[in-house]
C-alpha positions as CSV (number, residue, x, y, z in Angstrom):
1,M,-8.3,-17.5,15.6
2,S,-11.4,-15.9,17.0
3,T,-14.4,-18.2,17.3
4,L,-16.8,-15.4,18.2
5,R,-17.6,-14.6,14.6
6,E,-18.5,-16.8,11.7
7,H,-15.4,-16.0,9.6
8,D,-11.8,-15.1,10.3
9,L,-11.4,-13.3,7.0
10,V,-13.5,-12.1,4.1
11,V,-12.0,-11.3,0.7
12,F,-14.1,-8.5,-0.8
13,G,-13.8,-8.1,-4.5
14,A,-12.6,-11.7,-5.1
15,T,-13.7,-11.7,-8.7
16,G,-11.5,-8.7,-9.8
17,F,-8.0,-9.0,-11.2
18,V,-6.1,-8.6,-8.0
19,G,-8.9,-10.2,-6.0
20,K,-8.4,-13.5,-7.9
21,L,-4.7,-13.4,-7.3
22,L,-5.3,-12.7,-3.6
23,A,-7.8,-15.6,-3.3
24,G,-5.3,-17.9,-5.0
25,Y,-2.5,-16.8,-2.7
26,L,-4.7,-17.4,0.4
27,A,-5.8,-20.8,-0.8
28,E,-2.2,-21.9,-1.0
29,H,-0.8,-20.2,2.1
30,A,-3.5,-19.7,4.7
31,P,-3.2,-22.1,7.6
32,A,-5.4,-25.2,7.8
33,G,-8.6,-24.3,9.5
34,A,-8.6,-20.6,8.7
35,R,-12.3,-19.6,8.1
36,I,-12.1,-17.6,4.8
37,A,-15.1,-16.4,2.7
38,L,-15.2,-14.7,-0.7
39,A,-17.4,-11.7,-1.2
40,G,-18.6,-9.6,-4.1
41,R,-21.6,-8.5,-6.2
42,S,-22.2,-11.7,-8.2
43,R,-22.7,-15.1,-6.7
44,E,-22.2,-16.8,-10.1
45,R,-18.8,-15.1,-10.5
46,L,-17.7,-15.8,-7.0
47,E,-18.6,-19.5,-7.3
48,A,-16.6,-19.6,-10.6
49,V,-13.5,-18.1,-8.8
50,R,-14.0,-20.6,-5.9
51,A,-14.2,-23.5,-8.3
52,G,-10.7,-22.6,-9.7
53,L,-9.1,-22.7,-6.2
54,P,-7.2,-25.7,-4.9
55,G,-8.0,-28.0,-2.1
56,A,-10.2,-26.9,0.8
57,A,-10.7,-23.5,-0.6
58,R,-13.3,-24.9,-2.9
59,E,-15.5,-25.1,0.1
60,W,-15.1,-21.5,1.2
61,P,-18.5,-19.7,1.7
62,V,-19.5,-17.0,-0.8
63,L,-21.1,-13.8,0.4
64,V,-23.1,-11.5,-1.9
65,A,-22.7,-7.8,-1.1
66,D,-22.5,-4.6,-3.2
67,A,-20.1,-1.9,-2.4
68,A,-23.0,0.6,-2.1
69,D,-25.3,-1.6,0.0
70,A,-24.8,-0.3,3.5
71,K,-26.9,-3.1,5.1
72,A,-25.1,-5.9,3.3
73,L,-21.8,-4.4,4.2
74,A,-22.7,-4.0,7.8
75,D,-23.8,-7.7,7.9
76,L,-20.6,-8.7,6.2
77,A,-18.4,-6.7,8.6
78,A,-20.2,-8.1,11.7
79,S,-19.6,-11.7,10.5
80,T,-15.8,-11.6,10.4
81,T,-12.7,-10.7,12.3
82,A,-11.1,-9.0,9.3
83,V,-11.9,-7.9,5.8
84,V,-9.5,-7.4,3.0
85,T,-10.7,-5.4,0.0
86,T,-9.5,-5.0,-3.6
87,V,-12.5,-3.0,-4.8
88,G,-11.3,0.3,-6.2
89,P,-11.1,3.0,-7.0
90,Y,-11.4,3.5,-3.3
91,L,-12.6,7.1,-3.6
92,K,-15.6,5.8,-5.5
93,Y,-16.3,2.5,-3.7
94,G,-14.2,2.2,-0.6
95,L,-15.8,4.4,2.2
96,P,-19.0,2.4,3.0
97,L,-17.1,-0.9,3.6
98,A,-14.4,0.9,5.7
99,R,-17.1,2.6,7.7
100,A,-18.9,-0.7,8.3
101,C,-15.7,-2.2,9.6
102,A,-14.9,0.7,11.8
103,E,-18.3,0.6,13.4
104,A,-18.3,-3.2,13.8
105,G,-14.8,-3.4,15.3
106,T,-13.7,-5.4,12.3
107,H,-10.1,-5.1,11.1
108,Y,-9.8,-3.9,7.5
109,A,-7.0,-3.9,4.9
110,D,-6.8,-2.4,1.4
111,L,-4.2,-1.6,-1.3
112,T,-5.2,2.0,-2.0
113,G,-2.7,4.4,-3.5
114,E,-5.1,7.3,-3.2
115,V,-4.0,10.1,-0.9
116,L,-7.5,11.7,-0.9
117,F,-9.1,8.4,0.2
118,V,-6.7,8.0,3.1
119,R,-7.3,11.6,4.1
120,R,-11.0,11.0,4.1
121,L,-10.8,7.8,6.2
122,A,-8.6,9.5,8.7
123,D,-11.0,12.5,9.0
124,E,-14.2,10.5,9.1
125,L,-13.4,7.1,10.7
126,H,-10.3,7.3,13.0
127,R,-12.3,8.1,16.1
128,T,-14.9,5.5,15.3
129,A,-12.3,2.8,14.8
130,L,-10.5,3.9,18.0
131,A,-13.7,3.4,20.0
132,S,-14.5,0.0,18.4
133,G,-10.9,-1.3,18.4
134,A,-10.8,-1.8,14.7
135,R,-7.6,-1.5,12.8
136,I,-8.3,0.2,9.5
137,V,-5.1,-0.3,7.5
138,N,-4.5,1.4,4.2
139,A,-1.7,0.7,1.6
140,C,-1.1,-3.0,2.2
141,G,0.4,-3.7,-1.3
142,Y,3.4,-2.5,-3.2
143,D,1.8,0.8,-2.2
144,S,3.2,1.1,0.5
145,I,4.5,-1.9,2.4
146,P,8.2,-1.8,1.2
147,S,8.5,1.9,2.0
148,D,6.7,1.7,5.3
149,L,8.4,-1.4,6.7
150,G,11.8,-0.5,5.2
151,V,11.8,2.8,7.2
152,L,10.5,1.0,10.3
153,L,13.5,-1.4,10.1
154,L,15.8,1.6,9.9
155,H,14.2,3.2,13.0
156,E,14.3,-0.1,15.0
157,R,17.9,-0.7,14.2
158,A,19.0,2.9,15.0
159,E,17.0,2.8,18.2
160,A,18.6,-0.6,19.3
161,D,22.0,0.8,18.5
162,G,21.4,4.0,20.4
163,A,22.2,5.9,17.2
164,G,19.6,8.6,17.6
165,D,16.7,9.7,15.4
166,L,16.5,9.3,11.6
167,G,17.4,12.3,9.6
168,D,17.7,12.5,5.8
169,T,16.3,9.3,4.4
170,T,16.1,8.3,0.7
171,L,14.5,5.3,-1.0
172,L,15.9,4.2,-4.4
173,A,13.5,2.0,-6.3
174,R,14.2,-0.4,-9.0
175,M,11.4,-2.7,-10.5
176,K,10.1,-4.6,-13.4
177,G,6.3,-4.8,-13.7
178,G,3.2,-3.7,-15.4
179,F,0.0,-1.8,-14.8
180,S,-3.6,-3.1,-14.5
181,G,-6.8,-1.3,-15.5
182,G,-7.6,-0.9,-11.8
183,T,-4.5,1.0,-11.1
184,I,-5.1,3.4,-13.9
185,D,-8.7,3.8,-12.9
186,S,-7.6,4.8,-9.4
187,S,-5.3,7.4,-10.8
188,R,-8.0,8.7,-13.1
189,T,-10.5,8.9,-10.2
190,Q,-8.1,11.0,-8.1
191,V,-7.4,13.3,-11.1
192,D,-11.1,13.7,-11.6
193,A,-11.7,14.6,-8.0
194,V,-9.1,17.3,-8.1
195,M,-10.4,18.7,-11.4
196,A,-13.9,18.9,-9.8
197,D,-12.6,20.6,-6.7
198,R,-9.4,22.5,-7.2
199,S,-9.0,22.9,-3.4
200,L,-8.1,19.2,-3.2
201,M,-4.9,20.0,-5.1
202,K,-3.5,21.5,-1.9
203,V,-4.1,18.2,-0.1
204,V,-2.5,16.1,-2.9
205,L,0.6,18.3,-3.0
206,D,1.0,18.6,0.8
207,P,3.9,16.3,1.9
208,Y,2.0,15.8,5.2
209,A,-1.4,15.3,3.6
210,V,-2.4,12.3,5.7
211,S,-0.7,13.4,9.0
212,P,-3.0,12.9,12.0
213,D,-1.9,16.3,13.3
214,R,-0.8,18.5,10.4
215,A,-0.2,21.6,12.5
216,S,2.5,19.8,14.6
217,E,4.5,18.7,11.6
218,P,7.9,20.4,11.0
219,D,8.7,22.7,8.1
220,L,11.9,21.1,6.8
221,G,12.0,23.1,3.7
222,S,12.7,20.3,1.2
223,E,9.9,17.7,1.4
224,R,8.3,18.3,-1.9
225,D,8.3,15.4,-4.4
226,N,11.2,15.2,-6.8
227,R,10.6,16.0,-10.4
228,S,14.1,16.2,-11.8
229,V,16.7,13.9,-13.2
230,F,20.2,13.9,-11.5
231,V,23.1,11.6,-10.4
232,D,22.7,10.3,-6.9
233,A,25.8,11.2,-5.0
234,D,25.9,8.1,-2.8
235,T,25.4,5.5,-5.5
236,G,26.5,7.2,-8.8
237,Q,23.2,6.2,-10.4
238,W,20.9,8.4,-12.5
239,V,17.7,8.9,-10.6
240,G,14.4,10.5,-11.3
241,P,10.8,10.8,-10.1
242,F,9.3,7.6,-8.7
243,V,5.7,7.1,-9.8
244,M,4.6,6.0,-6.3
245,A,6.5,8.6,-4.3
246,A,3.6,11.0,-4.0
247,F,1.7,8.4,-2.1
248,N,4.3,6.3,-0.3
249,T,6.0,9.3,1.3
250,R,2.7,10.4,2.9
251,I,2.1,7.0,4.3
252,V,5.7,6.8,5.8
253,R,5.3,10.3,7.4
254,R,1.9,9.2,8.8
255,S,3.5,6.3,10.4
256,N,6.0,8.6,12.1
257,A,3.3,10.9,13.3
258,L,1.1,8.0,14.6
259,A,4.0,6.6,16.5
260,G,4.5,10.0,18.2
261,H,7.2,11.1,15.8
262,A,9.4,8.1,17.0
263,Y,11.5,8.4,13.8
264,G,12.4,11.9,14.8
265,R,11.2,15.5,14.4
266,R,13.9,16.1,11.8
267,F,13.0,13.0,9.8
268,R,13.2,14.0,6.1
269,Y,12.0,11.4,3.6
270,R,12.0,11.1,-0.2
271,E,11.7,8.4,-2.8
272,L,13.4,8.2,-6.2
273,A,13.5,5.8,-9.1
274,A,17.0,4.5,-10.0
275,Y,18.0,3.8,-13.6
276,G,21.6,2.8,-13.5
277,R,24.9,4.6,-14.3
278,G,26.4,6.2,-17.4
279,V,24.8,7.2,-20.6
280,K,22.2,4.4,-20.6
281,G,21.1,5.2,-17.1
282,R,20.7,8.9,-18.0
283,L,18.7,8.1,-21.1
284,R,16.4,5.7,-19.2
285,A,15.9,8.3,-16.5
286,L,15.0,11.1,-19.0
287,A,12.7,8.8,-21.0
288,M,10.8,7.5,-18.0
289,T,10.5,10.9,-16.5
290,A,9.2,12.4,-19.7
291,A,6.7,9.5,-20.1
292,L,5.5,9.9,-16.5
293,G,4.9,13.6,-16.9
294,A,3.2,13.2,-20.2
295,A,0.8,10.5,-18.8
296,M,-0.2,12.6,-15.8
297,A,-0.7,15.7,-18.0
298,G,-2.6,13.7,-20.5
299,M,-4.9,12.3,-17.9
300,A,-5.7,15.8,-16.6
301,N,-6.5,17.2,-20.0
302,E,-10.0,16.7,-21.4
303,R,-8.8,16.5,-25.0
304,T,-6.1,13.9,-24.4
305,R,-7.9,11.8,-21.8
306,P,-9.9,9.8,-24.4
307,V,-6.6,8.8,-26.1
308,I,-5.3,7.4,-22.8
309,D,-8.5,5.7,-22.0
310,R,-8.5,4.0,-25.4
311,F,-5.1,2.5,-25.1
312,A,-4.8,1.9,-21.4
313,P,-5.8,-1.4,-19.8
314,K,-9.5,-1.5,-18.7
315,P,-10.6,-2.3,-15.1
316,G,-10.3,-6.1,-14.7
317,E,-7.3,-6.3,-17.0
318,G,-3.6,-6.7,-16.0
319,P,-0.3,-8.3,-16.8
320,S,-0.3,-11.9,-18.1
321,E,0.8,-14.8,-15.8
322,E,4.2,-14.9,-17.6
323,A,4.7,-11.1,-17.2
324,R,3.8,-11.4,-13.5
325,A,6.3,-14.2,-13.0
326,A,9.1,-12.2,-14.7
327,G,8.6,-9.1,-12.6
328,W,10.7,-8.1,-9.5
329,F,11.3,-5.2,-7.2
330,Q,14.1,-3.9,-5.1
331,M,13.9,-0.9,-2.7
332,K,17.0,0.3,-0.9
333,I,16.5,2.9,1.8
334,R,19.4,4.7,3.4
335,T,19.5,7.1,6.3
336,T,21.8,9.2,8.4
337,T,20.9,9.5,12.0
338,S,21.2,12.4,14.4
339,S,24.5,10.9,15.7
340,G,25.9,10.7,12.2
341,R,25.7,6.9,11.8
342,R,24.4,5.5,8.5
343,Y,22.1,2.6,7.8
344,L,20.7,0.8,4.8
345,S,17.5,-1.3,4.6
346,T,16.6,-3.5,1.7
347,V,13.1,-4.7,0.8
348,A,13.0,-6.9,-2.3
349,G,11.0,-9.7,-3.9
350,Q,10.3,-11.7,-7.0
351,G,7.1,-11.3,-9.1
352,D,5.4,-8.3,-10.7
353,P,5.4,-5.8,-7.7
354,G,1.9,-4.5,-8.3
355,Y,0.3,-7.9,-8.7
356,A,2.3,-11.1,-7.8
357,A,4.2,-9.5,-5.0
358,T,1.2,-7.4,-3.9
359,A,-0.9,-10.6,-3.6
360,V,1.7,-11.8,-1.1
361,M,1.9,-8.5,0.8
362,L,-1.9,-8.0,0.9
363,G,-2.5,-11.7,1.7
364,E,0.0,-11.7,4.7
365,S,-1.4,-8.4,5.9
366,A,-4.9,-9.8,5.9
367,L,-3.8,-13.0,7.7
368,A,-2.0,-11.0,10.3
369,L,-5.1,-8.9,11.0
370,A,-7.4,-11.9,11.1
371,L,-5.2,-14.4,13.0
372,D,-2.4,-12.6,14.9
373,G,-4.5,-10.3,17.1
374,E,-2.7,-10.9,20.4
375,R,0.7,-10.4,18.8
376,L,-0.1,-7.2,17.0
377,P,0.6,-3.7,18.4
378,A,-2.1,-2.6,20.8
379,V,-3.5,0.1,18.6
380,A,-6.7,1.0,16.7
381,G,-7.9,3.6,14.3
382,V,-7.0,4.5,10.7
383,L,-3.5,3.1,10.5
384,T,-0.5,2.2,8.3
385,P,1.1,-1.2,7.9
386,A,4.0,-0.2,10.1
387,T,1.9,1.0,12.9
388,A,-0.9,-1.6,12.7
389,M,1.2,-4.8,12.2
390,G,4.9,-3.8,12.5
391,D,7.3,-6.7,13.2
392,V,4.6,-9.3,13.0
393,L,4.1,-8.4,9.3
394,V,7.9,-8.3,8.8
395,E,8.2,-11.8,10.1
396,R,5.3,-13.0,7.8
397,L,6.8,-11.5,4.7
398,R,10.2,-12.9,5.4
399,A,8.6,-16.3,5.8
400,A,6.8,-15.8,2.5
401,G,10.1,-15.3,0.7
402,L,10.5,-11.5,0.6
403,T,13.8,-9.9,1.6
404,L,13.6,-7.4,4.5
405,A,17.0,-6.6,5.9
406,V,18.9,-3.7,7.5
407,E,22.6,-3.1,8.0
408,E,24.9,-0.3,9.2
409,L,27.1,1.3,6.6
410,T,30.6,1.8,7.8
411,A,32.4,2.9,4.6
């Protein structure tokens, strides 16, 4: 733990839906003596959240800062080793805090799923963070830790075995979980940005949208996001579009590029949702694909948007405690290397993936940035979970009860 700053970690947005879950997780799992503070716009609401926490967390300081107050954010960033923020949509509210952290040399973690936000941070803050030594880490929740670390494990195992580079790599996702108002608001914000500036659609659709060097990326010919329903040849399951693929795949490809294309120049990556075998699997795949397409089309249409807004959860709302406890996720990622050897990684956990499991992933990411500095990769800039924390985060998540495993397929 650093003693040069007043706090080890500040939780920004502690009064929001995910912020409360994160504060609760840290109260239960942060090591004794960790200097954690809660931050947000309202002292009264922060104190109410703090009062509901167990043990020593009831003594955590509260810091009042608005997401648009540059001076308050600069003071906050200067006071701590790391900041973890749940204040979204990040396109609306995230840049000032990330900038304050990049300038102060303060590590930063968020759970954005917004391609346009990551692209903007990379363009505007990467050099600043490199100069200050800050690790600005996006996508530290279910978006996109399972994808990012699962592929990292494949790369490390193939490298250790001398099996060559990663080639065709496919993630099959299965999950049970709900949506919060914050998640929907983030999707709405990105849709609005594209509608206001149609040139941004090119960025959203680009498979290498957040690459640090787009011009150096290969043209592999089949990197666009899947939009069809079909039977996966390897597993026999019906598969279809995965709601998070358009973001997760960009993060994984950014990891590869930031690591000097360590996964390989012929690394081709896609993500699919798995729905099971037979007639039931096919019907589930068709129904979910149709629903996903209708939701996205409806959100982009001025006439149908009010209907979606009326029935969707509002910001600050999310799944009940019972629903969060009943959730789960399982991500299986298989690859074939340049030598022809095949590997499978599995990342899985209990609890609603977007909320209960995300609180674990985001919490352990924040603790890694705040407390594990000497063990982390010697990097700075606008980073991904795999490049910023790598095996240190893998170890933390395993200790927290998540499954992160890799095996060679011989059959």
